[in-house]
C-alpha positions as CSV (number, residue, x, y, z in Angstrom):
1,M,-21.8,-9.8,72.7
2,A,-18.8,-8.7,70.7
3,T,-19.1,-8.8,67.0
4,T,-16.3,-9.7,64.7
5,E,-15.5,-7.7,61.6
6,P,-15.7,-9.6,58.4
7,E,-12.3,-10.5,56.9
8,R,-11.1,-7.8,54.4
9,R,-9.8,-9.2,51.2
10,E,-7.6,-7.4,48.8
11,W,-8.8,-7.5,45.2
12,R,-6.2,-8.5,42.7
13,R,-6.5,-8.3,38.9
14,P,-6.8,-11.7,37.3
15,T,-3.7,-13.0,35.6
16,A,-2.9,-15.9,33.3
17,F,0.3,-16.6,35.2
18,Y,0.4,-18.5,38.5
19,N,3.4,-16.5,39.8
20,H,5.4,-13.4,39.0
21,Y,8.5,-15.3,38.1
22,V,6.7,-17.1,35.3
23,K,5.1,-13.8,34.1
24,W,8.4,-12.0,33.8
25,A,10.1,-15.0,32.2
26,V,7.5,-14.9,29.5
27,Y,7.8,-11.2,29.0
28,L,11.6,-11.5,28.7
29,A,11.2,-14.4,26.2
30,I,8.9,-12.3,24.1
31,V,11.3,-9.3,24.1
32,G,14.2,-11.5,23.3
33,F,12.3,-13.1,20.4
34,L,11.5,-9.7,19.0
35,L,15.1,-8.5,19.3
36,W,16.3,-11.7,17.6
37,S,13.8,-11.4,14.8
38,A,14.8,-7.8,14.1
39,W,18.5,-8.9,14.1
40,S,17.9,-11.9,11.8
41,M,16.0,-9.7,9.3
42,R,19.0,-7.2,9.2
43,I,16.8,-4.2,9.9
44,S,18.9,-1.1,9.9
45,F,18.3,2.7,9.6
46,D,20.4,2.9,6.5
47,R,18.3,0.3,4.7
48,M,15.1,2.1,5.7
49,V,16.4,5.4,4.3
50,E,17.4,3.8,1.1
51,G,14.0,2.1,0.9
52,W,12.2,5.4,1.3
53,D,14.2,6.9,-1.5
54,A,13.5,3.9,-3.8
55,A,9.8,4.0,-2.9
56,A,9.7,7.8,-3.8
57,G,11.3,7.1,-7.1
58,L,8.8,4.3,-7.8
59,V,5.8,6.4,-7.0
60,T,7.1,9.2,-9.2
61,S,7.4,6.9,-12.1
62,M,3.8,5.7,-11.7
63,V,2.2,9.1,-12.1
64,P,0.2,9.7,-14.2
65,P,-1.6,6.4,-14.7
66,E,-1.7,5.1,-18.3
67,V,-5.1,4.8,-19.9
68,T,-4.3,4.3,-23.6
69,P,-6.9,2.2,-25.6
70,F,-4.6,-0.8,-25.8
71,K,-3.9,-0.9,-22.1
72,R,-7.5,-0.2,-21.3
73,D,-8.5,-3.3,-23.3
74,L,-6.0,-5.4,-21.3
75,L,-7.3,-4.0,-18.1
76,V,-11.0,-4.6,-18.9
77,E,-10.2,-8.2,-20.1
78,G,-8.3,-9.0,-16.9
79,M,-10.8,-7.5,-14.5
80,V,-13.7,-9.2,-16.2
81,E,-11.9,-12.6,-16.0
82,S,-11.1,-12.0,-12.3
83,M,-14.7,-11.2,-11.5
84,A,-15.9,-14.2,-13.4
85,M,-13.5,-16.4,-11.5
86,A,-14.8,-15.0,-8.2
87,V,-18.4,-15.8,-9.1
88,V,-17.7,-19.3,-10.4
89,A,-15.4,-20.2,-7.5
90,T,-17.9,-19.0,-5.0
91,I,-20.8,-21.0,-6.5
92,V,-18.7,-24.2,-6.8
93,G,-17.1,-23.8,-3.4
94,V,-20.4,-23.2,-1.6
95,F,-22.0,-26.3,-3.2
96,I,-19.1,-28.4,-2.0
97,S,-19.2,-26.7,1.4
98,I,-22.8,-27.5,2.2
99,P,-22.4,-31.2,3.0
100,V,-19.0,-30.6,4.6
101,A,-20.6,-28.0,7.0
102,F,-23.3,-30.5,8.1
103,M,-20.7,-33.2,8.5
104,A,-18.6,-30.9,10.7
105,A,-21.5,-29.9,13.0
106,E,-21.0,-31.8,16.3
107,N,-24.7,-31.6,17.4
108,I,-26.1,-33.3,14.3
109,A,-23.3,-35.5,12.9
110,P,-22.2,-38.9,14.2
111,R,-18.7,-38.8,15.7
112,P,-16.8,-40.4,12.8
113,V,-18.6,-38.2,10.3
114,Y,-17.8,-35.1,12.5
115,W,-14.1,-35.8,12.5
116,L,-14.1,-36.4,8.8
117,G,-15.8,-33.1,8.2
118,R,-13.4,-31.2,10.6
119,G,-10.5,-32.9,8.8
120,L,-11.6,-31.6,5.4
121,I,-12.1,-28.1,6.8
122,T,-8.6,-28.2,8.4
123,V,-6.9,-29.4,5.2
124,S,-8.7,-26.7,3.2
125,R,-7.7,-23.9,5.6
126,A,-4.1,-25.1,5.9
127,F,-2.8,-23.7,2.6
128,H,-2.8,-20.2,1.2
129,E,-4.5,-19.4,-2.1
130,L,-1.2,-18.8,-3.8
131,I,0.2,-22.2,-2.8
132,V,-3.0,-23.9,-4.1
133,A,-2.9,-21.8,-7.2
134,I,0.7,-22.9,-7.9
135,V,-0.3,-26.6,-7.6
136,A,-3.4,-26.0,-9.8
137,V,-1.3,-24.3,-12.5
138,K,1.0,-27.3,-12.5
139,A,-2.0,-29.6,-12.8
140,V,-4.3,-28.0,-15.3
141,G,-2.0,-25.3,-16.9
142,I,-2.0,-21.6,-16.9
143,G,-5.4,-19.9,-17.1
144,A,-8.6,-19.1,-15.2
145,L,-9.4,-22.8,-14.4
146,A,-6.4,-22.9,-12.1
147,G,-7.7,-19.8,-10.3
148,V,-11.2,-21.2,-10.0
149,I,-9.8,-24.3,-8.4
150,A,-7.7,-22.4,-5.9
151,L,-10.5,-20.1,-4.9
152,S,-13.0,-22.9,-4.7
153,Y,-10.6,-24.9,-2.5
154,K,-10.3,-22.0,0.0
155,T,-14.0,-21.3,-0.1
156,V,-14.7,-24.8,1.3
157,G,-12.6,-24.2,4.5
158,F,-14.0,-20.7,5.1
159,W,-17.6,-21.3,4.4
160,S,-17.9,-24.8,6.0
161,K,-16.3,-23.8,9.2
162,L,-18.5,-20.8,9.8
163,L,-21.7,-22.5,8.9
164,A,-20.8,-25.6,11.0
165,E,-20.4,-23.3,14.0
166,E,-23.7,-21.7,13.2
167,I,-25.4,-25.1,13.0
168,E,-24.0,-26.0,16.4
169,D,-25.6,-22.9,17.9
170,I,-29.1,-23.5,16.6
171,D,-32.2,-23.7,18.8
172,T,-32.5,-27.4,19.6
173,G,-36.1,-27.0,20.5
174,Q,-37.2,-26.6,16.9
175,K,-35.1,-29.6,15.9
176,E,-36.6,-31.7,18.7
177,A,-40.1,-30.7,17.8
178,I,-39.6,-31.9,14.2
179,E,-38.2,-35.2,15.5
180,A,-41.2,-35.6,17.8
181,T,-43.5,-35.7,14.7
182,G,-41.7,-38.9,13.6
183,A,-39.6,-37.2,10.9
184,N,-36.5,-39.0,9.7
185,R,-33.0,-37.5,9.7
186,T,-33.3,-35.8,6.3
187,Q,-36.7,-34.2,7.2
188,T,-35.3,-33.0,10.5
189,L,-32.4,-31.3,8.8
190,L,-34.6,-29.7,6.1
191,F,-37.3,-28.4,8.4
192,G,-35.5,-28.2,11.8
193,V,-32.0,-27.0,11.0
194,V,-31.9,-25.4,7.5
195,P,-34.5,-22.6,8.2
196,Q,-32.5,-21.5,11.2
197,V,-29.2,-21.2,9.4
198,L,-30.4,-20.2,5.9
199,P,-30.0,-16.4,6.4
200,R,-26.5,-16.9,7.8
201,A,-25.6,-19.2,4.9
202,I,-26.7,-16.5,2.4
203,G,-24.7,-13.9,4.2
204,L,-21.6,-16.1,4.3
205,T,-22.0,-16.7,0.5
206,I,-22.0,-13.1,-0.3
207,Y,-19.2,-12.4,2.1
208,R,-17.1,-15.1,0.5
209,W,-17.8,-13.7,-2.9
210,D,-16.5,-10.4,-1.7
211,I,-13.3,-12.1,-0.5
212,N,-12.9,-14.1,-3.7
213,I,-13.0,-10.9,-5.8
214,R,-10.0,-9.6,-3.8
215,H,-8.1,-12.9,-4.0
216,S,-8.9,-13.4,-7.7
217,T,-6.7,-10.4,-8.4
218,I,-3.8,-12.0,-6.7
219,V,-3.7,-15.7,-7.8
220,G,-3.0,-14.5,-11.4
221,I,0.5,-13.6,-10.3
222,V,1.4,-17.3,-10.4
223,G,-0.4,-17.8,-13.8
224,A,-3.9,-18.7,-12.4
225,G,-5.8,-16.2,-14.6
226,G,-7.3,-12.8,-13.9
227,I,-5.8,-9.4,-13.7
228,G,-2.9,-10.6,-11.5
229,S,-0.9,-11.8,-14.5
230,T,-1.4,-8.5,-16.3
231,L,-0.3,-6.8,-13.1
232,L,2.9,-8.8,-12.8
233,N,3.8,-8.4,-16.5
234,A,3.4,-4.6,-16.2
235,F,5.7,-4.6,-13.1
236,D,8.3,-6.9,-14.7
237,K,8.4,-4.6,-17.8
238,Y,8.9,-1.5,-15.7
239,D,5.6,-0.2,-17.0
240,Y,4.8,1.5,-13.7
241,D,2.2,3.9,-15.0
242,F,0.1,1.0,-16.3
243,F,0.8,-0.8,-13.0
244,L,-0.8,2.1,-11.1
245,T,-3.8,2.0,-13.4
246,I,-4.3,-1.7,-12.6
247,V,-3.9,-1.1,-8.9
248,L,-6.5,1.7,-9.0
249,A,-8.9,-0.5,-10.9
250,I,-8.5,-3.3,-8.4
251,V,-9.2,-0.9,-5.5
252,A,-12.3,0.4,-7.3
253,V,-13.7,-3.1,-7.9
254,V,-13.0,-4.2,-4.3
255,V,-14.7,-1.2,-2.9
256,L,-17.7,-1.7,-5.2
257,G,-17.8,-5.3,-4.2
258,E,-17.7,-4.4,-0.5
259,L,-20.5,-1.9,-0.9
260,V,-22.7,-4.4,-2.7
261,S,-21.9,-7.2,-0.2
262,T,-22.6,-4.9,2.8
263,Y,-26.0,-3.8,1.3
264,I,-27.2,-7.3,0.4
265,R,-26.1,-8.8,3.8
266,S,-27.9,-6.0,5.7
267,R,-31.0,-6.6,3.7
268,I,-30.9,-10.4,4.4
269,Q,-29.8,-10.4,8.0
């Protein structure tokens, strides 16, 4: 009895496009958009050469950094205020974020509450810190309070979103076991959900504190307190050597915060 050979199939790499015409049309559109973007920004070789010369002159005027007693006092005052803003904004933002995160978890929140929580997260994530800081400065005036408001606002969107996703990935068996004992909704959340996400919540808090340290040095540019205002004043007054001192201090604080954050998160998780 004759045997038939199995049909040989040619393997093809999976693609997101259903035919070659669409694929090449998309590629051409991307290339055309990039060329149009370069043209609209007036990028030219002459401007790049002039920019390098200006940058070299700027760097030369920054060296050596200025560390006079008066400037050192300004630096310390600004950095301490920035770090205090980061700590307060993280604490306030996390306290506000906790109920929002539970509201935005699809597996434990009713549908209307879920959409409300997701809406709050979306609104918080929609605006950059500087935009929120500008509004806060107009509302409460120049100073650290405006910076705390801006950083707390952004903390809600970041922290709530990530914790809500963590809640949605919990082991439902533990939650169902608590419910089987006759526990109410609050007891189920406290004993069936919170223990599973608590290490992640602590890690997210430390991570957000690390981010707020970096951002607290920037919001001051628009008058929201911290070292940012000192940085902008130094640049506006062509005090480039003190500007470099501030930049080096910011880098040192950010690196230190990153090391502390990494160590604590590794110990917790």
